[in-house]
C-alpha positions in Angstrom: 101.6 100.4 91.5 99.5 103.2 90.1 96.6 104.6 93.5 94.1 102.6 94.2 91.2 104.2 93.0 88.2 101.9 93.6 85.5 101.3 96.1 86.9 102.6 99.8 84.5 100.2 101.2 86.1 97.1 99.2 89.4 97.4 101.3 87.6 97.4 104.8 85.8 94.2 104.0 88.9 93.1 102.5 91.0 93.8 105.6 87.8 92.5 108.1 87.9 95.6 109.6 86.9 99.9 109.8 89.6 101.6 107.9 88.1 104.7 108.1 88.3 105.7 105.1 85.0 107.4 103.9 84.8 109.9 106.9 81.1 110.0 108.9 79.5 107.2 106.6 82.0 104.8 108.4 80.4 105.6 111.4 76.7 105.6 109.8 74.3 102.3 108.9 75.5 102.8 105.6 78.7 101.7 106.3 79.6 97.9 103.9 80.9 96.2 106.9 78.2 97.1 109.1 75.8 95.8 106.6 78.0 93.1 105.1 80.1 91.9 107.9 83.6 91.2 107.8 83.4 88.6 104.9 86.2 89.3 101.7 84.7 90.5 98.7 84.0 87.5 96.3 83.4 84.6 99.2 80.1 82.8 99.7 79.8 81.0 102.6 78.0 77.9 101.2 80.2 75.7 99.9 83.8 77.2 100.9 86.5 75.5 102.6 87.6 77.6 105.5 91.2 77.7 105.6 93.2 78.8 108.6 95.9 81.5 106.8 99.5 80.8 107.0 101.8 82.8 108.9 102.8 84.8 105.8 99.3 85.9 104.9 98.7 86.8 108.5 101.3 89.4 108.0 101.0 90.4 104.9 97.3 91.3 105.8 98.6 93.3 108.7 100.9 94.7 106.7 98.8 96.2 103.7 95.9 97.2 106.6 98.3 100.1 107.8 99.1 100.8 104.5 95.5 101.1 103.8 94.7 103.2 106.9 97.3 105.7 106.2 96.9 105.2 101.9 100.1 105.3 101.0 101.3 103.7 98.1 103.6 100.0 98.3 107.0 101.9 97.5 106.1 104.5 100.0 105.8 102.5 102.9 108.6 100.2 102.6 110.8 103.8 102.8 109.3 104.3 105.8 109.8 100.8 107.1 113.4 101.4 106.2 113.6 104.6 107.7 112.0 103.3 110.7 114.4 100.2 110.7 117.3 102.9 111.1 115.8 104.8 114.1 116.7 104.3 117.8 113.9 102.6 119.5 110.9 100.3 118.3 110.6 99.9 114.6 107.4 99.3 114.4 106.4 102.2 116.9 108.6 104.3 114.5 106.8 103.2 112.0 103.6 104.2 112.8 105.3 107.6 114.3 106.3 108.4 110.6 102.5 107.7 109.7 101.3 109.6 112.1 103.1 112.8 111.5 102.3 113.0 107.4 100.8 116.2 106.9 97.6 114.5 105.5 97.1 112.7 108.6 97.7 115.5 110.9 95.1 117.7 109.1 92.9 114.5 109.9 93.6 114.0 113.0 92.7 117.8 113.9 89.6 117.5 112.4 89.7 120.0 109.3 88.8 116.6 107.3 86.5 114.0 107.3 88.6 111.3 106.6 92.9 111.1 105.3 91.7 111.2 101.6 90.3 114.3 102.3 92.7 115.5 103.8 95.3 114.4 101.1 93.2 116.5 98.3 92.8 119.6 100.9 96.2 119.6 101.2 97.0 119.2 97.3 94.9 121.9 96.4 96.7 124.3 98.9 94.7 124.9 101.6 96.9 124.7 104.9 100.1 126.2 105.5 102.3 125.2 107.9 104.4 128.0 110.0 103.3 130.5 107.8 104.7 128.6 105.0 102.3 127.5 101.8 102.8 123.5 101.7 101.1 121.3 99.0 103.0 117.8 99.8 100.7 115.5 102.0 103.7 113.3 102.5 105.6 116.3 104.5 106.5 115.1 107.9 105.6 117.7 110.6 108.0 118.3 113.6 106.7 119.2 117.2 106.5 123.0 117.5 105.1 123.6 114.0 101.4 125.1 113.5 99.1 124.0 110.6 97.0 126.2 109.7 93.7 126.6 107.5 94.9 129.6 104.9 93.1 132.8 104.7 91.4 132.0 101.5 90.1 128.7 102.5 88.6 129.6 106.1 85.2 129.7 104.6 85.4 125.9 103.0 82.0 124.3 103.8 83.8 120.8 104.4 86.5 121.9 106.9 83.8 123.6 109.3 81.7 120.3 108.9 84.3 118.2 110.0 85.4 120.5 113.1 81.5 120.3 114.3 81.6 116.4 113.9 85.0 116.0 115.9 83.5 118.0 119.0 86.6 117.6 121.5 88.1 114.7 120.4 91.4 115.6 120.2 94.5 113.4 120.8 96.3 114.5 123.6 99.8 115.0 121.4 97.3 117.9 119.3 96.7 121.3 120.2 93.7 122.9 118.3 92.5 126.1 118.3 88.9 126.5 116.1 88.8 129.5 116.4 91.8 130.3 114.8 91.3 127.5 112.7 95.1 126.6 113.5 96.8 123.6 115.1 99.8 122.3 116.8 101.9 119.5 117.0 102.7 119.1 121.0 104.9 116.0 121.1 105.7 112.8 119.0 102.8 110.2 119.9 103.5 107.1 121.7 101.9 104.4 120.5 99.4 104.3 123.2 98.6 107.8 121.9 98.1 106.1 118.6 95.0 105.1 118.0 94.5 102.3 115.6 93.9 98.4 115.9 96.8 96.6 114.3 100.2 94.9 114.8 102.8 96.4 113.8 105.2 93.5 115.1 103.8 91.6 112.2 104.5 94.2 109.7 108.3 94.2 111.3 108.1 90.3 110.5 107.2 90.7 107.3 109.6 92.9 105.8 112.4 90.6 108.2 111.3 87.3 106.5 
């Protein structure tokens, strides 16, 4: 499956919730969900029968929603699930923890980018280092104790400073941010309560276990 390159707001409308794919626009009045509501694209209220979604459809949509939030491909997502299933603990929580510890997500959570899509691009353009080693792989799994830092040549990038101003002090408890040094650190693996996404990850487990 190729990477989706169409309108990001269309994905939010399809899932019926804000996926926060476009940074600050998602918090403004121009957000597609705010303007048009949660009606899926291409649907019309008049003359359309409203059907109750099947159990399969509910689980499929939940899987698609989580996959789109983190911006991973179908085959990648399936590999993450397989890895989570082999780990000790709750499979759904393991899955979210693996996705949260991706480098592009960490860059976004630390406030260095306005969205995960922007974070992915910044990582690919080699603007970040992990423990003083340049890393350009968005899917790199960051471990507790590792330090993510903006490279010296990238410290004047406007997108990074604008994003940091917008995020303020809203940093998750399992992360530590030093704005002056433009670096952050993973304190610990987040618990489910510390992962701020509205999702029913158990539905994903049931989807792949059918």
